N, C-alpha and C positions, 0 to 999 in steps of 0.2 A: 785307513787314516793316512792322509798325505802330510808330509812335512812342509814347512815354509821354505820357499826358494832361497837360494843364496843371493846375497847382494855384494857388490864390490866393497871391499874393506872388511868383510866378515872374517871371523876367525874359524879355522878348521882344526880339529884335534886329530893327531896321528898316534895310533896305538899299535901294539903288536900282541894280539890275543892268541897267536899260534906259535909259529917257529921263530927262531932268533934272527935278528936284523943286523946286517952289516952297516955300520955307521957311515962309511964312505958312500955306499950306494944310496942310502936314504937321503943323505945331505945333498947328493947330486940331483935328487928329484925336486928339491925345494923350489927351484926356479920355475918349474911347471906351474906351481900354485901362485908364486909371487907374480908371474906374468899375467895372472888373472886378478891381480890386486887382492889376493887373499892372504891373511896373516896365518901363521902356523904356531900351534901350541903342541909340544911333544908330551906324551905320557911320561910320567916320572920314571917308569921302568922299561921304556921302549928299547933300550940297548942292553937290558939284562939278558943273561943266558944261563939256562939250567939244563944241561944236556941238549936234547933236541927241541927244547922249549925256550921261549923268550922270557925267561924268568920263572919263578915259582907260581903256582896257580893263584895264590892269594894276591900276588903283585900284579899279575895280568888282569885279574878281576877288578882290583882296586883302580887301575888306570881306566878301565872301561866305565866303571861307575862314576868316577870323577869327571870324565868327559860328558857323560849323560847329565849329571847334576849341574855342570857349569853352564849358566845361562848365556855366557858370552861365546860359547862354542856352538856353532850352527850346524856343523857336520862332523861326523866321526869317520875317518878314513883309516882302514886297516893297512898297515905297512906291507904285509906279505901274508901268504898262507903257510903251508907246511903241515903241521899237526899240533893240536892242543886245544882248539876251541871247545870240543866236546867235553873236555875235562872240567870246564868251569860253567857249563851251560845250566846246570841245575842250581847254581848259586847266584845266577843273575836276577837282579831285582826288577821284575817285569812291571811292577807298580810305578817304580821310578821312571821307567821308559814311558809309560802311559802319561805321566805328569809332565814329562819333558821330551815330547816326540821331536826327533831331529833326523837328518839324513844319516844313514849308515851305508858305507860303500866298501865293497871287497868281493872276493869270490874264492873258489877252490875250498879250502878248509873252512872258510867263512860261511859256507853253505849251511852248516849246523846252526850258526848264529842267525842267518836269514830266516830259516825255517822255524826255529823256536820262537823268535821274536814276533814274526808275523802271526803265527797261530795263537800266541798268547795275548798280543796287543792289537793286532790288525794293522800295524805300521807297515807302510810300503818301504822296502829297502832296495838297495841298488847293487846289481851284479856287474862289476867293472874292474878294469886293470888297476893294479896297486903300485904305489910309489917305488918300493925297494926291489920288487920283482919284475916289473914291467915298464914303468915310465922312464927308467934309466937305460933301457936297451936301445941299441941302434935301430932295431926294427920297429920301434914304437912310432906309428905312422900318424898322418894327419887326421884320418877318420877317427881313429881311437882317441886322439886328443880332443877333437871337436865334440865328441859325444859326451864329454864331461860337462859341457856347457848346458846340457839338459837340466842341470841342477839350478841354473839361474832363472828359469822361467818355465811355465807349463809347455811341454813339447810333445806333440804327437809323433811317434816314431814309426817309420815304415821300412821293413827289410824286404828287399826284392833281389832279383837276379842281377841287378846293376851292381850289387856288392860281391856276390859269389854265385856260382852255379848251384842250383838246388835240385835234389833228387826226391821225387814223390814215390813213396812206398805204398801209401794208400790214399785214394782220392777222397775229397770231401771238404767241407767248410765247418768250422766250429768256433764258438766264442766262449770265453770263460776267463777267470783270473789265471794269470801265468804264475806257476810255482816251479820249484826245483833248483837245479844247479849241478854241482859235482855228483856224479853217479855213486861213487864210493861213499861219499858222505851221506847221501840220501839213504843208502842201504844201512848205514850205521844208526840211523834214527829208528829203524824198524824195531818194534818190541819195547820202545822206550816211551816215556810220556811226551816226547817231542816227535813222534812218528809223523812223517810227511802225510798230509791229507791231499789226495788227488781227485776226490769226487767232484765231477763236473768241472775240473780244472784243466788247463793246458799244461801238460807236464814237459818241462825243459830238462834235458840231460846233456852233460859234457864230461870229459875226463882227460887225463894225461898219463902216459906210461903204463897203460893197462893192455895186455894182450887180448886177442879175441876170446880165448877161453875164459878169461877173468870177466870180461864184459858180459859174456854169455851167462856166467854164473850169477852175476848181479842182476841181470835182466830177468833171469829165472826166479830169483828171490822176489823181485817186484811183481812178477806174474803170480807166484804162489800166494802172495799176500793180497792179491786183488788190486794192486795199485795201478797196473796197466789197464785193466778192464774198467776201472772206475773213472779214468781220465777221459776228458772230452776230446783230446787229441794229443799227439806227441811231437815235440820239437827237438830234433837231434842236432845238437851243436857240434863243436869241434872235438874230435877224439885224436889228440896229438900223440905221436910216438906209440902207435897201436900195432905196429908191425910185429908179427909173431916171431918169437925167438925159439920156440919149440915147434918142430915139424914132425909129421904133417899137421896142418892147421886149417881151420875154416878161415875164409876171409871175413873181415868185419861186415861187409855187405851181405854175406850169407847169414850172419847172425841176425841182422836186422830183418831180413826176409823171413827167417824162421819165426820170429816173434810177432811179425805183423802180417803174415800171409792171409790170415783169416780175420784180421782186425777190421772193424766196420766204421772206423773214425779216421780223420786225416792224420797222416804221418809224413813229415817232410824232413829231409836231412840236408846237411851242407851249410848250415848257418855258422858263420864265423863268430861264434860266441864261446869263449873259453880260453884255453891256454894257447892263444894264437894271435896273429896280427893280420888284418885288423881284428881288434876285439870290439865287437859291437856291444856297447853297454846297454843294459836294460833294467827297468824297474821291475821288481818282483812283487806280485800281489795286485797289480793293476789289471783292468779288463783288456783282453787282447783277442784278436781274431786271426786264425790260421786258415788259409785258403789254398787248395791245390789248383783251383781254376786260374787264379791270378798269380800263383806262386809267391805269395806274400805273407808276412807276419806284421800285423798292425798293432801298435800298443798305445794305450792312453797315457797321458802325462803322469809322472811320478811325484811332482811337487805342485804346490798351489801358490 
């Protein structure tokens, strides 16, 4: 299910469903949206703080539901990630989302939200940089900025080595709906009603601050639950700050080789999607094609 595209003059809603937001940082990001002639509506509790959360669960949930129900809000932008989305996921009104499908944008901890909503409603959501954690940084580059414009009209995306070098771990070509996101969050869905479905899908993974042994453990959990085997192909995004602090250690490349040495489907690494710049924003749930021959990832539009 595709959301309607944004139009100039539309209102976007900004909420914080996970970690607490610094007011100064969020306000600094407003110009990014205002320069695209978008109006901003803030969630009532966007600046709340409750320990490592952006307010109590009921408050964060209320902000989300209010933005979904508001017919004037055409897109919901998550201010930042952190932790906390999973705490409210079982209380989200999926029927309300079905009746009011709209753009939902974010990544990292928002992976839980993407996965649960897509599997319950079929809505296409967007994995992209967030206002308080990315758009205010000096490194926020032109490509990362331009990719937000895919929300203004149907856009076919092509990722090639013109953006970054890509490493082929297993050759082949596969098509399927693209799913996934933050590896740690995907593993958190396992054994829950919101468990990631990878059957015949292109599985995308990324993460930050995880050492090779931790990534190894999470990949092993995906293997043991059959998620790797069921996927049509694997897209390895950015794994920032993954240098081992404990030695001796395997290199991250050795971890990938271990899990994919006998894999019979395409596996390509090096995509600048995740906790990095450029951050190549992608719609999740659209049909995509991964090819080792052309070293490309092609994605269908995420809006209509």
